[in-house]
C-alpha positions as CSV (number, residue, x, y, z in Angstrom):
1,M,-5.5,14.8,-15.0
2,S,-3.7,12.9,-12.3
3,Y,-1.7,10.0,-13.7
4,A,-2.9,7.9,-10.7
5,D,-6.5,8.6,-11.8
6,R,-5.7,7.6,-15.4
7,V,-4.3,4.3,-14.2
8,Y,-7.2,3.7,-11.9
9,I,-9.8,4.4,-14.6
10,E,-8.1,2.2,-17.1
11,T,-7.8,-0.7,-14.6
12,C,-11.4,-0.5,-13.4
13,K,-12.7,-0.4,-17.0
14,R,-10.7,-3.5,-17.8
15,I,-12.0,-5.3,-14.7
16,L,-15.6,-4.4,-15.5
17,T,-15.4,-5.3,-19.2
18,E,-12.9,-8.2,-19.2
19,G,-13.0,-9.5,-15.6
20,T,-14.3,-12.8,-14.3
21,W,-17.0,-13.1,-11.7
22,D,-16.6,-15.5,-8.8
23,T,-20.3,-15.9,-8.1
24,D,-20.0,-19.7,-8.9
25,Q,-17.5,-20.1,-6.1
26,T,-17.6,-20.3,-2.3
27,V,-15.8,-17.2,-1.0
28,R,-14.4,-16.3,2.4
29,P,-15.4,-12.6,2.7
30,R,-18.8,-11.6,4.0
31,W,-20.9,-8.4,4.1
32,E,-22.1,-7.1,7.4
33,D,-25.5,-8.9,6.8
34,G,-23.7,-12.2,6.5
35,S,-24.1,-12.7,2.8
36,S,-21.2,-13.7,0.5
37,A,-19.1,-10.8,-0.8
38,H,-18.4,-11.7,-4.5
39,T,-16.1,-9.9,-6.9
40,V,-15.3,-9.4,-10.5
41,K,-11.6,-9.6,-11.0
42,L,-8.5,-9.6,-13.3
43,F,-5.4,-11.7,-12.5
44,G,-1.9,-10.3,-12.8
45,V,-2.4,-6.5,-13.1
46,V,0.8,-4.5,-13.3
47,N,0.8,-0.7,-12.9
48,R,3.8,1.6,-13.0
49,Y,4.3,5.0,-11.4
50,D,7.3,7.3,-12.1
51,L,7.7,9.1,-8.8
52,S,10.2,11.5,-10.2
53,K,7.4,13.0,-12.4
54,E,4.3,13.0,-10.2
55,F,3.1,11.6,-6.9
56,P,0.4,9.0,-7.6
57,I,-2.6,10.2,-5.5
58,M,-6.0,10.0,-7.0
59,T,-8.5,12.8,-7.2
60,L,-11.6,10.9,-8.3
61,R,-12.3,10.7,-4.6
62,R,-10.3,11.7,-1.5
63,T,-7.5,9.5,-0.4
64,Y,-7.0,10.1,3.3
65,W,-3.2,10.4,3.1
66,K,-2.7,11.3,6.7
67,S,-4.2,8.0,7.8
68,C,-2.3,6.3,5.0
69,I,1.0,7.6,6.2
70,D,0.1,6.9,9.9
71,E,-0.5,3.2,9.0
72,L,2.7,3.1,7.0
73,L,4.7,4.4,9.9
74,W,2.9,1.9,12.2
75,I,4.0,-1.0,10.1
76,W,7.4,0.1,8.8
77,Q,8.8,2.5,11.5
78,K,7.1,1.3,14.7
79,K,7.0,-2.3,13.4
80,S,3.9,-2.7,15.5
81,N,1.1,-5.3,15.3
82,N,-1.1,-3.6,18.0
83,V,-3.9,-1.2,17.0
84,H,-3.3,0.8,20.2
85,D,-0.2,2.2,18.4
86,L,-2.3,3.3,15.4
87,N,-4.3,6.5,15.3
88,S,-7.1,5.2,13.1
89,H,-9.6,2.3,13.5
90,I,-9.1,0.6,10.2
91,W,-7.6,-2.5,11.8
92,D,-10.1,-2.9,14.7
93,S,-12.0,-5.7,12.9
94,W,-9.0,-7.9,13.0
95,A,-7.7,-7.0,16.5
96,D,-8.2,-9.2,19.6
97,E,-9.1,-7.9,23.0
98,T,-5.5,-6.8,23.6
99,G,-5.4,-4.9,20.3
100,S,-3.1,-7.4,18.6
101,I,-3.5,-8.5,15.0
102,G,-1.3,-11.5,15.6
103,K,2.1,-12.1,14.0
104,A,1.3,-9.9,11.0
105,Y,2.7,-6.9,9.2
106,G,4.9,-4.9,11.6
107,Y,5.7,-8.0,13.6
108,Q,7.3,-9.7,10.6
109,L,9.4,-6.7,9.7
110,A,10.7,-6.5,13.3
111,Q,12.1,-10.1,13.3
112,K,15.9,-10.0,13.5
113,H,18.2,-12.2,11.4
114,V,22.0,-12.8,11.4
115,Y,24.0,-11.6,8.4
116,P,27.8,-11.5,7.8
117,E,27.7,-7.8,8.6
118,G,25.6,-8.2,11.8
119,T,22.1,-8.7,13.1
120,F,19.3,-6.8,11.4
121,D,15.5,-6.8,11.2
122,Q,14.0,-6.5,7.7
123,V,13.7,-2.6,7.6
124,D,17.2,-2.1,9.0
125,R,18.6,-4.5,6.5
126,V,17.2,-2.5,3.6
127,L,18.6,0.7,5.1
128,Y,22.0,-0.9,5.5
129,Q,22.1,-2.3,1.9
130,L,20.9,0.9,0.3
131,K,23.8,2.8,1.9
132,N,26.5,0.1,1.8
133,D,25.6,-2.1,-1.2
134,P,23.2,-0.3,-3.5
135,A,24.2,-2.5,-6.5
136,S,22.8,-5.5,-4.7
137,R,19.9,-7.4,-6.3
138,R,18.9,-8.8,-2.9
139,I,17.3,-5.8,-1.3
140,L,13.9,-6.9,-0.4
141,T,11.4,-7.6,2.4
142,S,8.6,-10.1,2.8
143,M,5.8,-10.3,5.4
144,Y,4.4,-13.6,4.1
145,N,6.0,-16.0,6.6
146,F,4.3,-19.3,6.1
147,S,5.3,-20.6,9.5
148,D,3.4,-17.8,11.2
149,L,0.2,-17.6,9.0
150,N,-1.9,-19.5,11.4
151,E,-1.1,-16.8,14.0
152,M,-2.0,-13.9,11.8
153,H,-5.5,-12.4,12.1
154,L,-5.3,-11.4,8.4
155,H,-2.8,-12.8,5.9
156,P,-0.8,-9.8,4.5
157,C,-2.3,-8.4,1.3
158,A,0.6,-6.1,0.3
159,Y,3.3,-8.5,1.3
160,S,6.7,-7.8,-0.3
161,M,8.9,-5.0,-1.6
162,T,11.9,-5.4,-3.8
163,F,14.2,-2.4,-4.1
164,N,16.6,-1.7,-6.9
165,V,19.1,1.2,-7.4
166,S,19.7,2.3,-11.0
167,A,21.7,5.5,-11.7
168,N,21.1,6.8,-8.2
169,R,17.3,6.3,-8.6
170,L,15.6,4.1,-6.1
171,N,13.0,1.8,-7.8
172,A,10.7,-0.7,-6.1
173,I,8.2,-3.4,-6.8
174,L,5.3,-3.8,-4.5
175,N,3.7,-7.3,-4.6
176,Q,0.2,-7.7,-3.5
177,R,-1.8,-10.9,-3.4
178,S,-5.2,-9.2,-3.3
179,Q,-6.5,-5.7,-4.0
180,D,-9.9,-4.2,-3.4
181,M,-10.0,-1.5,-6.0
182,L,-12.5,0.8,-4.3
183,T,-11.3,0.8,-0.7
184,A,-7.6,0.0,-0.9
185,N,-6.0,0.6,-4.3
186,N,-4.8,4.1,-4.0
187,W,-4.4,3.8,-0.3
188,N,-1.6,1.2,-0.9
189,V,-0.1,3.1,-3.8
190,V,0.2,6.3,-1.7
191,Q,1.7,4.4,1.2
192,Y,4.4,2.7,-0.8
193,A,5.2,5.7,-2.9
194,V,5.8,7.6,0.3
195,L,8.0,4.7,1.5
196,V,10.1,4.9,-1.6
197,H,10.5,8.6,-1.0
198,M,11.5,8.0,2.6
199,F,14.1,5.3,1.8
200,A,15.5,7.4,-1.0
201,Q,15.9,10.5,1.0
202,V,17.7,8.9,4.0
203,S,19.9,6.9,1.6
204,G,21.1,9.9,-0.6
205,L,19.1,8.6,-3.6
206,E,16.4,10.0,-5.8
207,P,12.9,8.4,-6.0
208,G,12.4,6.4,-9.2
209,E,9.7,4.0,-10.3
210,L,7.1,2.2,-8.2
211,V,5.8,-0.9,-9.9
212,H,2.6,-2.3,-8.4
213,V,2.0,-6.0,-9.1
214,I,-1.5,-7.2,-8.1
215,A,-2.3,-10.9,-8.3
216,D,-6.1,-10.8,-7.7
217,C,-7.3,-7.3,-8.7
218,H,-11.0,-7.0,-8.0
219,I,-14.1,-5.0,-7.5
220,Y,-16.8,-6.2,-5.0
221,D,-20.3,-6.7,-6.2
222,R,-21.7,-4.0,-3.9
223,H,-19.0,-1.6,-5.1
224,V,-19.7,-1.7,-8.9
225,D,-22.1,1.2,-9.0
226,A,-19.8,3.5,-6.9
227,V,-16.8,2.6,-9.1
228,E,-18.8,3.3,-12.3
229,K,-19.8,6.7,-11.0
230,M,-16.2,7.5,-10.0
231,I,-14.6,6.6,-13.3
232,A,-17.1,8.8,-15.1
233,L,-15.8,11.9,-13.3
234,E,-13.3,14.4,-14.7
235,P,-10.1,14.1,-12.6
236,Y,-8.1,17.0,-11.3
237,D,-4.4,17.5,-11.6
238,A,-2.2,15.8,-9.0
239,P,-1.2,17.8,-5.9
240,A,2.4,18.7,-5.1
241,F,4.0,16.2,-2.7
242,S,6.8,17.3,-0.3
243,M,8.7,15.8,2.6
244,N,10.8,17.6,5.2
245,P,14.2,17.7,3.5
246,D,16.0,17.9,6.9
247,V,15.1,14.4,7.9
248,H,17.9,11.9,7.2
249,D,17.0,9.2,9.8
250,F,14.3,6.9,8.7
251,Y,13.0,6.6,12.3
252,A,12.8,10.4,12.7
253,F,10.0,10.9,10.2
254,K,6.8,12.1,11.7
255,P,3.3,12.5,10.1
256,S,3.8,16.3,10.1
257,D,6.8,15.9,7.8
258,F,4.6,15.2,4.8
259,R,2.5,17.6,2.7
260,F,0.2,17.6,-0.3
261,D,-0.3,21.1,-1.5
262,N,-3.4,22.0,-3.7
263,Y,-5.0,18.6,-3.3
264,R,-8.4,18.8,-5.0
265,Y,-10.7,15.8,-5.1
266,H,-14.3,14.9,-5.8
267,P,-16.6,14.2,-2.9
268,F,-17.7,10.6,-2.4
269,E,-21.4,10.2,-1.7
270,G,-22.6,7.6,0.7
271,K,-20.8,5.0,2.8
272,I,-18.6,2.3,1.3
273,P,-19.7,-1.2,2.5
274,V,-16.6,-3.2,3.7
275,A,-16.3,-6.9,3.3
276,V,-14.4,-8.8,6.1
């Protein structure tokens, strides 16, 4: 059984049995027919994945890892906020007529700041610190810039990463304010596990632990049946993840540099309704 599947099953079971419904509250998200998209949720979920042992991709249904990585590179490598630089259509609902999602995600990472060692954006600062000051307890990024929130078409969900080097292992904490368990959970886990692998490789480190902290961890009302069917399945073993070992420049990674060998997954029946 994939460890990611085990974590997913346990988390979903806890939400469904211990969670709190928000049906007595006015909520922002809406279904396509205009009705309120309510959720059952847990607050403060923390999941841990040791990347040195297994890559955390689920098998209960397919995680489209190529699109995951493409979006990751769009945000962290291209530092773009325009969907025309993205090869999927997952952000189209939040883009304006020019393709912009406002001052969100990649835009925030691209903003430069002055440090004693020079001027860096957030990504380049992490790369510099991992190579030159790995003992630092100040290696982090944040996309939640309060002064720009009114110009973001969607407030960032996965909004900060804190990196820590221990005994040549690169560990990281992903902080997420909100998590849709059916559509986005493993998508984000795969993305940020890949990011840790990337930063580790170009910094001469080994990938360590990814800690995923979720403030509002929820299942939408129209997703409950699908989730219950998924967590009743028998998971497969995790596939073998690999990256091109010859890449030592963070900005040189391409989607073709990543592989998942022997990835088996259960088919997902039907279309997932998406709340926006």
